[in-house]
N, C-alpha and C positions, 0 to 999 in steps of 0.2 A: 088374303089381301094380295093384290097385284104388286109385283116388284119392278114396276116400270122405271122408277127413278134409280133404283140400284143397278139395273141393266145399263142405263145410260151412263152412269158413273163408271161401271166396269169397262164399257166400250171406250169411253174417253180416256181411261187409264191404260187400256191394252194396246191401242194403236201406237201412242208415243213410246210405250215400253218396248214393243217389238222393234220399232225403228231404232231405238237406243241400243237394244241388244245386238241387232245386226251390225250397227256401226261399231259397237264395242268389240265384236268378234273380228271384224276386218281390221280394226285398229290393233287388236292384240296380235294378229298374224304379222302385221307390219312391224310392230315393235319387236317381236321375236326375231324377225329377219334382221332388224337393226342391231339387236343384241349379238346375233351370230356374227354379223359383219364386224362389229366393234371388237369382239373377241379375237377374230382373225387378224384385225389390225394390230391389236396388242401383241399377238404372237409374232407378227412380222417385225414390229418395232423392237421386241425383245431379241429376236434373232439378229437384227442389224446391229444392235448394241453389243451382243455377244461376239459377232464377227469382228467388229471394230476392236473389241477387247483382245481378240486373238492376234490381230495385227500389232496392237501395242505390246503384247508379250514378245513377239518376234523382234520388234524394235528394241525392247529392253535387253533381249538375249544378245543381239548384235552389238549394242552399245557396251554391254559388260565385257564381251569378247574383245572388242577393240581397245577398251580401256586397259585390260590386263596385258595385251600385246605391247601397248605403249609404255605403261608404267611398271609392269611386272609385279604389282602388289595384289595380294589375295583379296583385299576388300573390294577390288573392282570386279571380282567374279560373283559377288553377291547378287546383283541384278540378273546376271546370266543364269545362276542356279535357281533363283526364285521364278524366273520366266519359264524355265523348263518344268518346274513342279506344277505351276498353275496352268500351263498350256493344256495338259491332258484333261484337267478338270473342266476347263472351259470348252474344250473340243467335244467332250462327251455331252455336255449340255446342248451345244449347237447341233450335234448329231441327232439328239432326240427331237429337237424342233423341226428338223428337215426330213423326218421319216417319210412324210407324204409327198416330198418333192425330190424325186430321184435325180433330176438334173442338177439341182443345187447340192444335193448330197455328193454327187460325183465331183463337183468343183471343190467341195470342202476336202474330200479325200485327196484330190490332186494337190491341193495346197499343202496338206499335211506331208505328203510324200516329198514335196520340194523342201519343206522345212527340215525333215529328217535327213535328206541328202545333204543339206547345208551343214547340219550339225555333225554328220558322220565324216563327210569328205573335206570340210573346210574348218569348222570351228574346233573340233577335237584335235586334228593334226597340228594346227597352228598353236593351240594351247599347249600341247605336249612339247613342241619345239621350244616354246618360250620357257617352259618349266626347266628344260635342261640347259638353259642359258643362251639359246640361239636368238639373238636380237635382230638379225638381218631380215628385212622384209622379204616375203615370198610373194612375188607379183603374180605368179600363176594361181596360187591359192586365193589371193585377193580378187583377181578377175573372176575366178570361178564362183567365189562367194557372192560377189556383186550380182552376177548373172542369176544365181539361184534366188537371192532375195528379191530382185526385181520381178522375176517370174512369179514368186509367191504373192507379191503385192498386186500384180496384174490379175492373178486368179481370184484373189479375195475381193478386189474392186469389182470384178465381173459378178461375183456372188452378191455383194451388197447392192449393185445396180439393179440386178434382177429383183431382189427383195424390195427395193424402193419402188420399182415399177409396179409390183404386186400391191404394195401399200397404197400407191396412188389410185390404182383401180378400185380397191376396197373403199377408199375415201369417197370416190365418185358414186359407188354403189350405195354407200350410207346416206349420201346427200339425196339421192333419188328416193330411197325408202322414206326419209324424213318428209320429203315433199308429198309423197303419196299418203303418208299418215296424216299430214296436215289437211289435205283435201278431204280425207275420210272423216276426220273429226269435225271439220267445218260444215260439210254438207249433211253428214249423218245426224250429228247432235243438234245442229241448227234446225234441220227439218223436223226432228222429234220435238224440239222445244216449240216450234211454230204450230205444229199440230196440236200439242198439248194446250197451248194458249188459246187456240180457236175453240177446241172442244170444251175446255173448262170455263171459258167466258160464257158459252151458252148455258152450261150447267149452273154457273154462279148466278146468272140472272134469275133462273127459276128458284134457286135456293134463297137468294136475297129477298124475294117477295115473301116467301113463307117465313123465313127467320125474322125479318123486320116486323112482320105482323105479330109474331109471338113475342118479340122483344118489346114492342110498343105496349102490348097488353100487359106484359110483366112489369114494366116501369110504372104504368098507371096503377097497377095493383099495389106496388110498393108504396106509391104515394097515397094509398087509401081508397082508390076506386076499385072495390072488389067486384063490381058488376061488369067490368071490361072483359071482352073475350077476343080471341085471335080469329082472323078470317080463315075459313076452310076452303082452299082453292084446289079444284081437281079431285082426283081419286087415287093419288099415289101415296108414297110413304110420308111425304111432307104434310099432306092433308090429314093423314092419320095422326101425325104428331100434333097438329093443331087441335084435333078433336080431343086427344088425350090431355093436352094442356088445359083445354076448357073444362074437362071433367075434374082435373086436379084443382083448378081455380074454384070450382063450386065446392069441393071438399074443404079447401083452405078457408073459404069464406065462412063455412060452418064451424071450423076449428078456432077461428080468431076470437070469437066471443068467449068460447070455453077457455082459451088460453089467457085471456085478460083476467078472468076470475081466478084461475090457478096462479097467475103471477102475483096477484094481490095477496093470496093466501101464503105463497112462498116468501114474499117480501116480509110479511109479518113474522113468519117463522125464522127467517134469517136475522131479522132485527133482534128477536128474542134470544137467539143463539149467540149472536155477537155480544149482546149485553151480558149474557151468562158467562161467556168465555172471558170477556174483559174483567168481569168481577173476579173470576177465578185467577186470572193472571195477576191482578193487583194484590189479591190475598196471598198468592204464591210468592210474589216479590217481597211483600211485607214479611212473610214467614222466613224467607231466606235471609233478609236483612237483619231481622231480630235474632235468628239463630247464630249468625256470624258475629253478633255483638255479645253473645253469652260467653261467660268464662267458666261457669260451673254447670254441672249436670242438672241440678235442681232449677237453675235459672232457665235452662232450655225446656225443662218439663213445664214450667209455668207459662212460657211462650206458647208451647204446643197446646196447653190446656185452654188458652184464650183464643187461639187461631183456628185449630182444626174443626171445631163445630161449625164455625161460620164459613169454612172453606168447603165442607161437604154438607151442603144444605140438602134437605129432603132425603137424607139417609140416616142410618144408624151406624155406629162404629166405635172402635176402641183402639188405643195405642198400648201395646204390651211391651215392657222393657225388662231385660234380664236383671235380676238382683245382683248385688255386689258379690254375693257368695257364688253366683253362677248356677245355682241348683234349680231355680224356677223363674217364672216370669210373672210380673205384677202389672195389672191394668192400671196405668197411671193417668190416662185420659180416656173419657168415655162420653158418648152423647147419644141422643135418641133413645131407642129401647134398650141400649146397652148401658145407659147412664147409671143404673142401679148396681152395676158390677164393679164400680171403681174401687181400687185397692185390693181386689180379689187376686189370689195367686193361681197361676195356671202352669201346669207341667208341659214339657215339650211334647209329650205324647198326645196332648189335647188339641194340637194344631197340625193339620196336614202340611201346611206350608213350612213349619219348622222341621217336621220330620224329613221332608223331601229336599229342603234347602232351596226351593224356588217357589214362585207365586202359585197359588192354588185358588180355583174359582168353582163356584156352583152357578152355572149359567141359568138365568131366569127363563130362557127359552127352551130349556131341556126339562124333561120330566124326571130325571134321575140325578143323583149326586149325593155324596156323603158330606154332611155339614160338620164343621169342626166342633169339638166339645166345648170350647170357650164361648160360643156364639149363643145368645139368647134365642130360643126357638121362635122363628118368624118366617113368613112366606116371602119369596122374592129371591134375588141373586145375592151371593156372598163372595167376597174377594179378599184374600189374605196375601199381603206382600211382605216378605221377610226383610228385616233391616240387617244388612250385612255390610261389613267393611273390613278390608284386609283379611278376608277369610274367616272372620269372627262373626257369630250371630249375636246381634244386639237386642233384637226383639222382633215384633211383627205389627204391621198396620192392617186393621180389618175394617171393611165397610160392608154394609148390607143395604141393597137397593130394593124398595118395595115393588110389588108387581105392577102398580099403576104408573111406575116410572121406568119400566124396563127398556123403553126406547132410548134412554140416556145411559144405558149400561156401559157401552164402550167408552164414552167420555169419562164417566166416573172411574172406570178401571184404569184408564191411562193417567188420569189425575192422581189416583192413589199410588200408582207406580212411581210417578215423578216425585210426589211428596216423600215416598219411602226412600228414594235415592238421596234426596236432600237431607232428610232427617238422619239417615245412616251416616252420611259424610260429616254432618255437623256434630253428632254425638261422638263419633270416632275422634274428631279433632279435639273436642272438649276433653275426652278421656285421656287423649295423648298429652294435652297441655297439663292436666292435673297430675298425670303420672310423672311427667318431666319435672314439674314443680316439686313434687314429693321427692323425687330422686335427687334434686339439686340441694335440698335442705335436710334430708333424712338419712340416717345411717341405715343401710340395707339390712343389717343383722338384727339390731335391737329396735328399730323403728323410732329411735330418739333423734332429736335434731343433731346435725353434724357440727363440726368446728366452724365452718364458714358461717352458718346461721348464728352460732353462738357469738362470734365476733361482731356481726352486724347488730344483733339484738342487744348486746352489752353496751355498745355505743349509744343505741337509741334509749335504753332504760337509764343509762348514766346521765344523758342529757336531760331527760325528764326529771330525774332526781335533783339535778342542779337547778332546773327551772322552778321546781316546786319546793325547794329546800327540804327535800326528803332524804331518806336513807336507802342504801342498796348494799346487799351482802353477796359475796361470791364464795362458794364452797367447792374445793377441789377434792375429789374422792378417788382413791386408788385401792383395788383389791389386793390383799396381801398374798404373797407367794403364788401368784397366778401362773407363773412359768412352770412351777412344780405340777400344777394341775394338768397343763398341756403335756408335760413330759411323762407323767404317770398314767394319765387316762386318755390322752389324745386330744386333738384340737376340737373334735366334735363335742367333747365334754366341756372344754373351755368355752365354746360358743354357747352351750346350754346355760352355763353359769352367767355369762354376760346377759343373755336374754332374760333370765329370771331376775337378776339384780336390776336390770333396766326397767322391768315391769313394776318391781317394788318401788323404785324411785318415782315413777310416774304416778302411782296410786297414793304415795305418801305425801306429796307436795300439794300446795294450794293451786288453784286454777291459774293465778297470775304468775306463779313461779315457772321457771324454765329449766329443764334438765337436758343436757347434751352429752353425747359421747365424745370426749375430747380426743381420744386416741387410745388404741390398745385396750387395756383394762382400766383406763382412767376416765372418770366422769366429772362434769362441771355443772354446778347448780347456780342459777342466778335468781335471787330473791328480792324483787323490787319492794321497797318500803320496809324491809326487815332490818332492824338494828343489829349491831354486833352480838348483843346478848341473845336476841331471839334466834339469830342464825346459829349461835353456839348450842342452844337448846335443841333446835331442829336437827343439827348435825349429830348430836349425841343420840337422839331418838333413832336416826337413820342407822348409826353404827350398831346400836343394839338390835334393830330389826334385821340387819344383814347377818349379824352374828347368830341369830336364832334360826336362820333359814336352813332347811334341809333340802338338797337338790337331787332329784332322781336322775341319774345319768344312764340308766339301763343296766341290765344284768344284775338287778337287785342291789346296785351300788348307790349309796347315798353320800353326798358331799356336804360339808359345811365350809363356810368361808368367812373371813374377817376383812375389815377395811380400815384404812387410815384416811383421815380427813384434815384438810387445812382450810382456814377461813381468813378472808380479808373483807373489809367493808369501807364504803364511802360514807362520811368523809374521814373516817378514822385513819385510813392508810393511804389516802391520796385521791386525786380526782381524775386520774387517767385510766382508761380501760385496760391497757396493756400492763400498767403498773399494778393494778388490782389483781390481774391474773398471775403476775410474777410473784406478788406477795403471798397469795393463796397457795401457789405452787411451792414456794419456799417453806411455808408452814407445813404443807403436806410432807415434804421430805424430812422435816424435823420430826414429824410424827413417825415416819418410817425408821429414822435413826434412833428414836427413843424407845423402840420395841414394837411398833405397829399396833393395830387395833385400838386406836385412840384418836382424839380430836385435839388439834393444836390451833390456837388463834393468836396470831401476831405476837410471837415470842412468849405467849402466856399459855402454858400447858394446862389443859382441863382434863381431869381423870374421867 
C-alpha cells in the first residue's frame, strides 16, 4: 500500500519543526548570553556594595577614634575596634571579586595602604596620647589624618565609579541581547506557525473529506441503517481506512442478528438468576432474624430445621452439631438424599473439614477427591463448611450439588459459607447466654442454685402461696463438723462431700421443690405446697439418707457425714420471706446446740 498521505503529513510536520528548532537554537544562544551578562551585572553590583561597605567601616573607625579623643571613655572605641575587625573580612571578599580587573585591584590596594597609614601614623599615636592623659589637640596629626582619609575616599570613589560604568555597559548589552531574542522569537516561531498552518490546512481538507464520510456512515449505522457505506476516495491510507470500515460494517451487520438472539437468551438467564438470588437473600435475612430471636439452642435448631431445606433447593445436605459432651457430632438437620441420616452420630475423623479446621470441597468439575464419611454416596460436588466461633468447633454444614446443577456450584458454595458464618455466630451467642444465665443462678461447685436465685424464688413462691391460700416450707440444712473434714483431709475432700450431698438433695426432692447452696456447707430447701408436718417428714428422711452416705475421697478413704436441719413454714411462722429464712436458720442453730444430727422445727424438737 502506498504511503502518500503519511509522507505528506511527515513533510507538513518536518518543515515547521525545523524552523522551530532553528529559532530555538538561536534563542537559546541569546538567552545564554543574557544570563552571562546578568551574572556579570550581579557581580559588579555586589562589588560596589562591598566597596561602599569598606568606606563605611573607615567612617566608623574615624568616628570611634574622634569620640574617644573627645570623651576619653572606652565605649567610644567599640566602633573603632569593630571597624578594624570587619575591614579585613570585607577587603578579602572585594579582592576576590576584582581578581580579573587589575586596575581596580590596584586602586583597592592603594586605598588599603592609605587606611593602614592613617591607622599607624594618626589613629594609634593620638589614642596613645589620650590614654596617658594628654587632652590637648595635636593639629599636625589632625591635618595628616584628614589628608589620608580624604585620599582614601577619593580612591574608593574612583573604584566605585569605574564599577558603575562597567555596570551601565552590561545593562546596555543585556538590553541589546533581549531585543535580539525578541526578534528571533517573533520571526522564527511566527514563521514556523504560519508554515504549519498552511500545510495542515491542506492536509485537514483531505482528511475531513475521508473522516466525514466514515463518520456519516457510522452515524447512520448507529441509527439502524446497516446498509450505509463510507465513500472510497483516491488510493491512499484514508481510502484504505474507508474500505476497512466498509468490511467491518458488513461483518457487524451479520453479527447484529446473532447478538439479538443472544441478548434475549442472556436476559432470560439474568432474570432467573436475579429471582434465585432474591429468594436466597430473603431466606437468608429470615434465617438471621429468626436466629437472633432465639434464646435456647433447641429453638435455633428448630429454626434451622425449617429454613435450611428451603434455602438450599436442588441440593442435599445436613447440619452437624457437637454434642454437649463434646465427643461426637449429631446430624440435627438434613434434607434431600441426606434426610435419612438425621440424628445419626458422626465422629470428627469422618469429616475432612473438621479435621483440617477449614472448608473442604470435592469439586464436581474434577475427577478426583475424597468424599467425607458422613456423606451419603452420590455423584456431584460436595462442600463442608466448619462452624467455628472464638476458636471453638461447633459443628459443620454440608451440601451436595448434583451433576446436572454443577454450573451453580460456586453460588451454592458461597451461600453455604455465608450461612455457616451466621449459624456459628448465632449458636455461639446462644451458648454464651445460656452459660452466663447458668453462672448467674448456679453454684459452680455443686451445680445447685445459688443464694441470689433462692431469694428471688422464695419471694415468688411465697406470693403464689398467699394468692392461692396454700402452704410453703423452708428447710435450712448444715453439715456437722465440716471444718474438721477440711482440716483433716483437705479442701478437695470437703468439696467432694459437698458435691455428693448436693446430688443426693437434688434426687431426693420433688420436681417443684427447690434446693440451693446457701453458703459454705449450708443448704436451703424450698418446698411449695408442703405443710410443716410434710416438711418435717421430708427433713427427717434427708437426715437419715445423709447419715447413711459413704463418700470415697481417694486413697481408699471413706467418709461419713451427718447433718442438722431447721424448718420454718408459711403461714405458721410468718408471711415474710426473710423472716422465714431467719426462723429456719434459728431452728438450725438450735439443732446444732442440741447435739447435731437432728431436725428442729419452730421451737419443737423432733427426734
